[in-house]
N, C-alpha and C positions, 0 to 999 in steps of 0.2 A: 635582754632584748630576745625576741622569739625568733625561731628560724625562719619564719614567713618573712618577718622584718628584715633579716640579715640576708635573705635570698632577694628581696625586693632591693636593698641597697646594692647588693653585688650585680643585680642585672641592670640598675641605674648606672653603675659604674662601667660595667661592659657596654652598654648602649653609647656613653659619653666617650668611651675609648674607641669604639667603632666609628662613631662621627668623626672623631679627630684624625683616625687613619684614612677614611674615606677623604677628609678634607686634604690631608698630606699627599695622597696619591693623586688626586686631581690637580694640585699645583704641580706636582712632579711631571705629570703627563704633558701639562701645558707648558711648563718650561722646557722640556723635551720636544715637543712640537714647535715651539717658537725657536728653538736652538736648530731644528732642522729645516724650518723655512729660512733661516738666516745663512745656513750653508748651501741650500739650494739657490738663494738670492745672490751669492757670493759665486757660485759655480756660472750662473747665468752672466754676471758681470765679468768674469774672467774669459769665458766664450766670447763675449762682446768685445773685449779688449784685445783677444786675439785675432777676431774677424777685422776689427778696425786696424790693428797694426798692419795686417796683410794688405788691407785696402790703401793704406798709407804708402806702403812700399810701392804698390802698384802705381799709385798715382805719382809718386816721385820718380820713377822709372819712365812712366810716360811724360812726365815734364821734361825730363833730361832728353828724351829723343825728341821732343818738340823743338827743344833749344838747338840741338844739333841740327835738325832740319831748318830752323830759322838761319842759323849761321851759314849753312850751305846755300840757301837761297839769296842771302845777303851778298856772298861771295860770288855767286853767279850773276847776280845783278850788276855787281860791280864790273865784272869782266864784259858783261854784255855792254854796259854803258860805255867802257873804255873802247870796245871795238866798234861802237855805232859812231862815236868820237872820231876815231881813227879812219873810218870810212867816209865821214863827212868832212875830213880834212882838218879837223881840230886836233893837233899833235899834243894839246896840253892835256895829261890824265886828270881825271878828276881829283879833287882834293877833300872828298867827303868823309 
């Protein structure tokens, strides 16, 4: 084998190795970018979950306050109703 033939063969092997290296590096970069995208998406979902949990807590507290107000209004309406009946001469309390 002549030295130019060996040099050509070595250059072909080097080119093939470089192509394989470039392909491997490209795949690795793509995998890392995909992983980074997934981590970013997970962080966004965790932020959304935290925000939704706070909103749910606020909604539940608001619901509780509304229920208390409703109960107070019903109690007052019952007392008012009983008072009106007493004034009108109907001594029998309501049985609602």
